[in-house]
C-alpha positions as CSV (number, residue, x, y, z in Angstrom):
1,X,19.7,100.1,4.2
2,X,18.4,100.3,7.4
3,X,18.9,97.1,9.9
4,X,17.3,97.3,13.2
5,X,19.6,95.6,16.3
6,X,19.8,91.9,17.1
7,X,18.5,91.4,20.2
8,X,21.1,90.7,23.0
9,X,23.4,90.7,21.0
10,X,27.3,88.4,21.9
11,X,30.2,91.0,22.9
12,X,32.9,90.4,20.3
13,X,35.2,87.4,20.9
14,X,38.3,88.2,21.3
15,X,40.5,85.1,23.1
16,X,42.2,82.7,20.2
17,X,40.9,79.7,22.1
18,X,37.0,81.0,22.4
19,X,37.4,81.9,19.2
20,X,37.6,78.8,17.9
21,X,35.6,77.1,20.3
22,X,32.7,79.9,19.6
23,X,33.1,78.6,15.4
24,X,33.2,75.3,16.6
25,X,30.2,75.5,18.6
26,X,28.8,77.8,15.4
27,X,29.0,75.0,12.6
28,X,27.6,71.9,14.9
29,X,24.6,74.0,15.0
30,X,24.7,75.1,11.8
31,X,24.7,71.4,10.3
32,X,21.4,71.0,12.2
33,X,19.5,74.3,11.4
34,X,20.7,77.3,8.9
35,X,18.5,80.0,7.8
36,X,20.2,81.7,5.1
37,X,19.7,85.1,3.2
38,X,21.4,85.0,-0.3
39,X,21.8,88.5,-2.3
40,X,21.9,88.5,-5.8
41,X,23.3,91.5,-8.4
42,X,25.7,90.1,-11.0
43,X,23.8,91.9,-13.5
44,X,20.5,93.1,-14.5
45,X,18.5,91.0,-11.7
46,X,18.2,92.1,-8.1
47,X,17.1,89.6,-5.8
48,X,16.8,88.5,-2.3
49,X,15.9,84.9,-0.8
50,X,16.2,82.9,2.2
51,X,16.6,79.6,2.2
52,X,16.4,76.8,4.9
53,X,18.9,74.0,5.1
54,X,20.4,73.8,2.1
55,X,17.9,73.6,-0.5
56,X,13.9,74.3,1.0
57,X,13.5,77.7,-0.6
58,X,11.5,80.2,1.8
59,X,11.0,83.3,-0.5
60,X,12.7,84.5,-3.8
61,X,12.3,87.8,-4.9
62,X,12.9,88.9,-7.9
63,X,13.5,92.4,-9.4
64,X,14.0,92.4,-13.3
65,X,15.7,95.3,-15.1
66,X,14.8,93.9,-18.0
67,X,12.5,96.9,-19.5
68,X,14.8,99.2,-18.6
69,X,17.8,97.7,-20.3
70,X,15.6,96.8,-23.4
71,X,15.5,100.3,-24.9
72,X,19.5,99.8,-25.3
73,X,19.2,96.6,-26.9
74,X,21.3,95.1,-23.8
75,X,22.9,95.3,-20.3
76,X,23.9,99.2,-19.7
77,X,26.9,98.6,-16.6
78,X,26.0,101.9,-14.5
79,X,22.5,102.0,-15.0
80,X,22.0,98.2,-13.7
81,X,24.3,98.8,-10.5
82,X,22.4,102.0,-9.7
83,X,18.7,100.0,-9.4
84,X,20.7,97.4,-7.6
85,X,21.6,100.0,-4.9
86,X,17.5,101.0,-5.4
87,X,16.2,97.5,-5.0
88,X,18.1,96.1,-2.8
89,X,16.5,97.3,0.6
90,X,12.7,96.6,-0.8
91,X,13.7,93.2,-1.4
92,X,15.2,92.5,1.5
93,X,11.7,93.3,3.8
94,X,10.0,91.5,1.3
95,X,12.4,88.3,1.5
96,X,11.4,88.3,5.5
97,X,7.9,88.9,6.0
98,X,7.1,86.4,2.8
99,X,9.2,84.0,4.9
100,X,7.8,85.3,8.2
101,X,11.2,85.6,9.8
102,X,13.5,88.6,10.9
103,X,17.2,89.3,11.4
104,X,17.2,87.4,14.5
105,X,16.5,84.1,12.3
106,X,19.6,84.0,10.0
107,X,22.3,81.9,11.0
108,X,24.4,83.6,7.6
109,X,24.8,85.8,4.9
110,X,25.6,84.7,1.2
111,X,26.5,86.8,-2.0
112,X,27.7,86.8,-5.5
113,X,31.0,88.0,-5.6
114,X,31.9,86.4,-9.1
115,X,30.9,86.8,-12.0
116,X,29.7,89.8,-13.5
117,X,29.6,93.3,-14.0
118,X,32.2,94.7,-11.4
119,X,30.3,97.7,-10.2
120,X,26.5,95.8,-10.0
121,X,28.3,92.9,-8.1
122,X,30.6,95.2,-5.3
123,X,26.8,96.9,-5.1
124,X,25.3,93.3,-3.3
125,X,29.1,92.5,-1.8
126,X,28.6,95.9,0.1
127,X,25.1,95.2,1.5
128,X,25.8,91.6,2.8
129,X,28.7,92.6,4.3
130,X,26.8,95.6,6.4
131,X,24.2,92.5,7.2
132,X,26.7,90.2,8.0
133,X,28.6,92.7,10.2
134,X,25.9,94.3,12.0
135,X,24.2,90.7,12.7
136,X,27.6,89.6,13.5
137,X,27.0,86.5,11.0
138,X,29.1,84.6,9.2
139,X,30.3,86.1,5.3
140,X,30.4,83.3,2.4
141,X,30.8,84.8,-1.3
142,X,29.6,82.9,-3.5
143,X,30.2,82.3,-7.3
144,X,27.4,82.5,-9.9
145,X,28.0,79.2,-11.9
146,X,28.5,77.3,-9.3
147,X,25.3,78.7,-7.4
148,X,23.7,78.0,-11.8
149,X,24.3,74.5,-11.2
150,X,23.9,73.8,-7.2
151,X,20.0,75.5,-8.8
152,X,18.6,71.5,-9.2
153,X,18.7,71.2,-6.0
154,X,16.5,73.6,-4.5
155,X,12.9,72.5,-3.7
156,X,14.1,68.9,-4.5
157,X,15.9,66.2,-3.7
158,X,19.9,65.4,-3.9
159,X,21.9,64.7,-6.9
160,X,23.2,61.4,-7.7
161,X,27.0,62.1,-7.6
162,X,29.2,61.8,-9.7
163,X,27.7,64.1,-12.5
164,X,28.2,65.4,-15.3
165,X,27.0,69.7,-15.0
166,X,26.2,71.8,-18.1
167,X,26.2,75.7,-17.8
168,X,24.5,77.5,-20.7
169,X,24.1,81.3,-20.1
170,X,24.2,84.8,-21.8
171,X,27.6,84.9,-20.6
172,X,28.9,81.1,-20.2
173,X,28.8,77.5,-21.8
174,X,30.4,75.2,-19.9
175,X,30.7,71.8,-19.3
176,X,32.5,70.3,-15.9
177,X,32.9,66.5,-14.1
178,X,31.6,66.8,-11.0
179,X,32.6,64.3,-8.5
180,X,30.4,66.8,-5.6
181,X,29.9,70.0,-4.2
182,X,33.0,71.7,-4.3
183,X,34.9,69.2,-6.5
184,X,35.0,70.0,-10.1
185,X,36.7,69.5,-13.5
186,X,36.7,72.0,-16.4
187,X,35.7,69.5,-19.8
188,X,34.8,72.2,-22.2
189,X,34.1,75.7,-22.6
190,X,33.1,78.5,-25.2
191,X,36.2,79.9,-26.9
192,X,34.1,82.9,-28.2
193,X,30.2,83.8,-27.6
194,X,28.4,81.5,-25.5
195,X,24.9,80.5,-26.5
196,X,23.0,82.9,-25.2
197,X,25.1,85.8,-26.2
198,X,24.6,84.3,-29.2
199,X,21.2,84.1,-29.0
200,X,20.6,88.0,-28.3
201,X,23.1,88.7,-31.0
202,X,21.8,86.5,-33.7
203,X,18.2,88.3,-32.5
204,X,19.4,91.0,-33.1
205,X,20.8,90.5,-36.8
206,X,17.0,89.8,-36.9
207,X,15.4,92.5,-36.2
208,X,13.5,91.2,-32.7
209,X,15.1,92.8,-29.8
210,X,16.5,92.1,-26.7
211,X,16.4,89.5,-25.0
212,X,16.7,87.5,-28.3
213,X,16.5,83.6,-26.6
214,X,13.2,83.6,-25.7
215,X,11.7,85.4,-28.7
216,X,13.7,83.0,-30.7
217,X,12.7,80.1,-29.2
218,X,9.0,81.1,-29.7
219,X,9.7,81.3,-33.6
220,X,11.3,78.2,-33.9
221,X,8.3,76.4,-32.1
222,X,6.2,77.0,-35.3
223,X,9.0,75.0,-37.3
224,X,9.7,72.3,-35.6
225,X,10.5,70.3,-38.4
226,X,12.9,72.8,-39.9
227,X,15.8,70.9,-41.2
228,X,18.2,73.3,-42.0
229,X,21.9,73.8,-40.1
230,X,24.6,75.9,-40.0
231,X,28.2,74.7,-39.8
232,X,29.1,73.1,-36.8
233,X,32.0,74.4,-34.8
234,X,34.5,71.5,-34.0
235,X,38.1,72.1,-32.8
236,X,41.1,71.4,-34.3
237,X,42.7,70.5,-30.8
238,X,39.8,67.7,-31.0
239,X,39.0,69.5,-27.5
240,X,35.0,69.7,-26.8
241,X,35.1,73.7,-26.1
242,X,32.2,75.3,-27.6
243,X,32.3,77.9,-30.5
244,X,29.3,79.9,-31.1
245,X,30.8,83.2,-33.4
246,X,30.7,81.4,-36.7
247,X,26.8,80.7,-36.5
248,X,26.5,84.5,-35.8
249,X,28.7,85.8,-38.8
250,X,26.6,82.8,-40.6
251,X,23.2,84.2,-40.0
252,X,24.5,88.2,-40.8
253,X,25.6,86.3,-44.5
254,X,22.4,84.7,-44.8
255,X,20.1,87.2,-44.0
256,X,22.4,89.5,-46.7
257,X,21.7,86.2,-49.8
258,X,18.0,85.8,-48.7
259,X,16.6,89.2,-47.0
260,X,13.8,88.6,-44.5
261,X,10.6,89.8,-45.7
262,X,7.9,87.7,-44.1
263,X,6.9,86.5,-40.9
264,X,7.7,82.9,-42.1
265,X,11.0,83.6,-43.6
266,X,11.9,84.9,-39.8
267,X,10.3,81.5,-38.7
268,X,12.1,79.3,-40.7
269,X,15.9,81.1,-40.0
270,X,15.0,81.0,-36.2
271,X,14.5,77.2,-36.3
272,X,17.7,76.7,-38.3
273,X,19.7,78.6,-35.4
274,X,18.4,77.6,-33.0
275,X,18.6,73.6,-34.1
276,X,22.4,74.6,-35.0
277,X,23.1,75.6,-31.2
278,X,21.4,72.4,-29.7
279,X,22.7,70.3,-31.8
280,X,26.1,71.6,-30.9
281,X,25.2,71.4,-27.1
282,X,23.5,67.8,-27.7
283,X,26.9,66.4,-29.5
284,X,29.3,67.5,-26.3
285,X,27.3,65.8,-23.5
286,X,26.5,62.9,-25.9
287,X,30.3,62.3,-26.0
288,X,30.9,63.4,-22.5
289,X,28.2,60.9,-21.2
290,X,29.7,58.0,-23.3
291,X,33.2,58.8,-21.4
292,X,32.6,59.0,-17.9
293,X,28.7,57.5,-17.4
294,X,27.9,59.8,-14.5
295,X,24.7,59.1,-12.6
296,X,23.5,62.4,-13.4
297,X,23.5,65.2,-15.8
298,X,23.2,68.5,-14.1
299,X,21.8,72.0,-16.2
300,X,21.4,75.3,-14.9
301,X,21.6,78.6,-16.3
302,X,19.1,80.8,-18.3
303,X,19.5,79.4,-21.8
304,X,18.5,76.1,-20.0
305,X,14.9,77.4,-19.9
306,X,14.9,76.6,-23.1
307,X,11.9,73.8,-23.2
308,X,13.7,71.7,-27.0
309,X,16.6,71.9,-25.0
310,X,15.3,70.0,-22.0
311,X,13.4,67.9,-24.4
312,X,16.6,67.1,-26.4
313,X,19.0,66.1,-23.1
314,X,16.2,64.9,-21.7
315,X,16.0,62.5,-24.6
316,X,20.0,61.8,-24.5
317,X,19.6,61.0,-21.0
318,X,16.7,58.4,-20.9
319,X,19.1,56.2,-23.5
320,X,21.6,56.2,-21.7
321,X,20.0,55.7,-18.9
322,X,21.8,59.0,-16.6
323,X,19.2,61.4,-13.8
324,X,17.9,64.4,-16.3
325,X,18.1,67.4,-13.4
326,X,16.9,70.6,-14.3
327,X,15.9,73.6,-12.0
328,X,12.4,75.3,-12.7
329,X,12.9,78.1,-15.5
330,X,12.3,80.5,-12.1
331,X,15.7,78.9,-10.8
332,X,17.4,79.0,-13.9
333,X,17.5,82.6,-14.6
334,X,19.4,84.3,-11.9
335,X,18.3,84.7,-8.8
336,X,19.6,84.7,-5.3
337,X,17.4,81.4,-4.3
338,X,20.5,79.5,-5.3
339,X,23.2,81.7,-4.1
340,X,21.6,81.6,-0.3
341,X,21.2,77.5,-1.2
342,X,25.2,77.3,-2.3
343,X,25.9,79.3,0.4
344,X,24.4,77.0,3.0
345,X,25.8,74.4,1.5
346,X,30.2,75.8,1.8
347,X,28.9,77.5,5.8
348,X,28.1,73.7,6.9
349,X,31.3,72.5,5.4
350,X,33.0,75.8,7.7
351,X,33.3,77.5,4.5
352,X,33.3,81.6,5.2
353,X,34.7,84.1,3.8
354,X,36.6,87.4,5.2
355,X,35.2,91.6,5.0
356,X,38.2,92.1,2.9
357,X,37.2,90.1,0.1
358,X,36.2,91.9,-2.8
359,X,34.6,91.5,-6.2
360,X,35.8,89.9,-9.5
361,X,34.6,90.4,-13.2
362,X,36.5,87.3,-13.9
363,X,37.9,85.1,-11.6
364,X,40.7,83.2,-12.7
365,X,41.4,80.9,-10.2
366,X,43.5,77.8,-11.3
367,X,40.4,75.2,-10.1
368,X,36.9,75.7,-11.2
369,X,34.6,78.3,-9.1
370,X,37.7,79.1,-6.9
371,X,37.5,82.8,-5.9
372,X,41.0,84.6,-5.5
């Protein structure tokens, strides 16, 4: 990737005292004005964004690989990595042009470092390191799932805390108690398939193609009053953890008992499956709302694009007097705006990432979203 030189680059800071003073002054200035470039490449979406003042999106360029992977019925990691390598330089230029900024205007570089496909993550992280090093800007690594929650602040008002956070994506279905940005307690996670993964696998069983979520949602809308449910999953240890693999198995058994012969058969089965998935999410969310009594429910992740899920949870929030916060669809799917926004927040708190940092496919920190 070719990056033009900055005008009047400052000399390297060597003295420990000057280094402290340099960073102290930087973060004071950053609190007043920030312009962060973000890079997202955790799976099959390449994205570059530029966000000002922690939440104002100036550019959010996304290159989808959906058509590339559809022939395989899912994401092929090596193919995804190579496409990220091709698309990133193009998107960086497009983001700068669209935001009418240049490299001299940037105050930081943020990048997804975990979780995700390791090869895909390394492509984005390497590009971010190169930019930050050449431009002498602070680098900050961002946790992809935390960024899905932060997406509600993009082009919007700040969240009211304390809040309940719900992440529903292809690889994660989780609930968090949120004291503020950076203060989290994991309440529930999935013990097998995540919600988005279940949608994809069930769509494959039904012969619907990839990705499964939008297809099943579209079919389910034809029979909104479908009353059937698959068996609900409840943990023997009384936890609120999710489990969707049994539901996938139940769909397979039903198809064997009664083959899908008509479009109506497909639509009714899709409606029954989606209804059960939403019932599982709704029950756990309502349990947390009743117990924690938060001021807000924050939802993020690709499955948050599901309009029926949005309506169901909005009704739950209205009945309990809780503010319902969910991003527009363009910030629910993987995007770099949420990475740049959260990265800007981290930088304003004085958090930076050393150039020795690496990508992590599955972080195992003791605290939620801790990259180690």
